[in-house]
N, C-alpha and C positions, 0 to 999 in steps of 0.2 A: 504493500500500499503506500500511498503518497508519505512523504516525511510531514508536512503540512498539511495532513488531514489528522483531525483526531476524535476517533468514535468510541463508543462505550459498546462490549462485547455484544451489547441485544445487536445494536445496530449494525455490527458487522456480520454477526449471523443472519439477521435479516436480508441485507444485500447477497448471503449462498444458499435464499431462497429456504433459513430454517424457518417454521413456522414459530408461530406465537404459542399453539396450541403443544406444540413441539416443545418448546422451551420449558413449559408447564410438565409436560411427560417427565424431562430429565432432573428437574428440580425434585418433582415432588413422587415419582413412581422408581428411582434407581439410578438415574444415567449421569453424564458426569460430564464437564467442560473443563479443561485444561489448557492452560498456557504456560509453553516452555516447560511441560511437567508438573505443574504444578496445579490444582485444581484452583478456579476461580470462580467469583460470580457475573451474573451478565454488567452487573457497573463497572469493570475493568476495563481502563481506557487502552486501548490497544495501540499496540508500537510498532513502527517499520522493524521486519524482521521476528516476531511476535510467531512461534510456533503452535499454533492451535490446534487442538484435538476432541472433537465431540462423541462422546458414548453414547447412544438409544439407550431405552430402557431394555430390557426382552420382551418383546410380547406377549399376551397371554392370549389363547384359544379366541376365538368366535364363539360368543357365547348361546349357547343354543344348536352349534351348527356340528353336526355330527359327522366323523372321519368313517368315509366307506375305501375298501379295498375297489375300485375302480380302474380298468387300464386307461391310462394318459398316454395318447401321441403327443408324445416333448418333441419338438426342434430347436430349442435353443435355452440352455439352461445356465447360470451364473450364480453368483454371490446371491444378486439382488433381482434378479429377474426369472418369469419362466415364461414362455413362450409354447403352447399347444395347440389340437387343431380339436376343437370342439365339433362333433359329430351332430348332423340332424337329431330331433328328439331328442333333446337331453337340454334341460333348462340351465342357465348358466348361474343362477342361485336358486336355492329351494322358493316354492311357490306354494301356495296355500292346497290349490288343486296338485302340486306336486311337491310334495315335502322332504323327497330322498331323492338322492340319481342325480342328484342336480352336478355340475363341475364343481361350484364350490365344494361339494362333499368328497368329490374325489379328490382335488386338492389338499383338503387337508387331509383324508387319509394319507396320500403322498407324503407331507410332511411327518405326520405321526409317526409311519414307520422308517423314515429316515432321521427322525430324531430333529429335525428341521423346527429351528423355534421361530414360527412366524404364522400371523392370522391368513385370513384369505383377501387379498388385496386386489380385484379384479379389476381393471383397468377401462379395457373394451369389452361391454358385452352384446352379446347376438343374442334375438329370437329364437324360442326353445327349437322352431324348423328350420331357420339359416346354419348354417354349417361354415367352419372356416376357422380362420388364427384370431386367438383373443391371447393379450398381453395382461400378465400377472406380476404385481411389484412383490416383493417378499419381503415387504419392511413398509406403514405407513410412511417414513419420510422419504422413501423411492416413489410413494402411491402418490404425494403430493407433488414432485418434482415432474411427474410424469402427467398429471394433472393442468401442472401449467404451460406444459408442453402443448398438452391438448386443446385450451382456452387460447391460444397465440397460433395454432391450426398447424404444429410442427410433428403432430400423429396422425401420417396420413394411410387410412384405409380404401384400398380398391378391391371392387366386389365384380363378379361376373355373374348374370342371370341370365335367363332364357324367358322372354317378353314374347306374348302372342301377338300375331298379327304381322302384316307388314309394314315394316318401317321407312315413308316416307324421306325422313331426314337421315342422315347418318350420323349427325351428330347432334348436339345441343344443349340449351339449358333450363331447367324447370324450377321457375323462382312464383313459387304460391305455397302460401303461409298454412302452416297444417294445427291443427285443434282436436280437442275431442268430438266425437260424433255421438249427440243426443247427449245422452245421462249415459253412455257407455263407458266403462271403465278399461275397455279391448282396446273399442275400434276409433281412428281416425280418421278424419277427411280433409278435402282443402276448404279454409272456409277462411272469410274478411279478418275476423276477429282471431285468426290463431297466429300462433306463432311463426317469424321467419325462419322458410326450408328451402336452400337453393341445392338443385342434386343436376349433376353433369353426365352425361352420356356419351356414347359413342356404339355403336352398331359393330361388334366384330363380325359375325357372320348372320347373313338370312338364309334363312332354312322355308320350307313350305308352309309352315303353319306357325313358327316362331322363327324370333332373333338370338343369337347371344349377343349380350351386350353388358359394356365395360362402364362403371359406374365409381363416382367418386361424389363426395358430402362436402360439403360448404359448414352446414350444421347436421346433428344429430339428434331430432325427433325421431320419438315413437314411430317403427313403423313408416319411417320416410321414404326410405326405395320403393317400398309396394304400395304405399298412398300416391306418388307421384305417377306411376308408370301405368296403375290404375286410372289416374287425373285424366292423361294423353291417350287414354285407350287402350293401354298396351298391359293389362294386369300378367303379373306372374303365374309362368307354368305352375298349377298346382294348389295357385293361394285364391280359392273359395271364398275369403274373407272379403278379398277386394274383387270378386270377378274373373277368376281365372279358374280353367276345368279342370277337376282331377284327374279325368280317365287318363293320362300318360305319364302322372306322378303326383303322389300323395303327401307332397312337401310342398312350400313354394320353392321355386327351383333359383337359390339366391345363395351365393358362396362368397364368405370374404377370402378372396384370392390373394391380397397382398397387405402387407404391414411394413410402414417405414418411420421411424423416429429414430433420436440422439440419445442415445447410452445417455443415461442421467447423470453416471459417476465417470467415466473414462469420454465424455466426449465425443466418441465416434457416431458416423452415422450410421445406423441398425437397418437393413433390411431383410423382405423374408417373401416369398411369394410359392404358393402351392399350385397343386394339380385340381382340375375336377373331380370331385368325388365319381366313386361310381355310378349313384342312381340319374346325376348328372350326363354322366357320358354315355351311359345308354341311351339317350334319346338321340346321340349325333353319330354316332357308331354303326 
């Protein structure tokens, strides 16, 4: 840091994206902050050349979450991150209708078996019937850092979908606000009083009855891709909630095929891409 700057330790740590709630946890739940190997409080005045170390408290498992031994398809793991492929038909987190068998249960089971001291921090969620890449943080602070990246548009996800009909435009942007459909807690629709929602699409291949479409989002509204494609007259294959036919596929043909972000510790650019799942491949082979 510059010699003519005088910062309190708490201000310095804020600049390093350590949240106020994280500092509270460090103070009251067993963490520690040291400067030049001596423990200090947040009122310490930071000087150029100081060596600052932050130890976070050991995390306790999520209350009420049951660990389950469910196979995980892991495509990347290190000390702070876990990246997996979620199959269709699996909830990301437990719900009232599906209290067990979720990705969160599987992750907690994985942590428990390997004695990883972490609770379940899922950064990028997918609908139950959407397949693809999911990003998980192994610590609350890492989750915070990745959430900040999300707010800044630095966590990028690309989707591949099969949408019904013949597209007359090979690429475009759908800018239409999305809100709840009446009193439904599940269904969404395009409506003037909804939240801003922007989806970019480009046609990858046009088949007789549907097209393979690549999609990226500027916003992350519930069911955004499903609602937007239905809105322009091209509901997803298998998505009967939004007008798609289930004759060829028993779930919406939507797959998160690419994830890109900045590693929260190393600062390296991270990118992963995966192939289509078997049930989607069957429709084009």
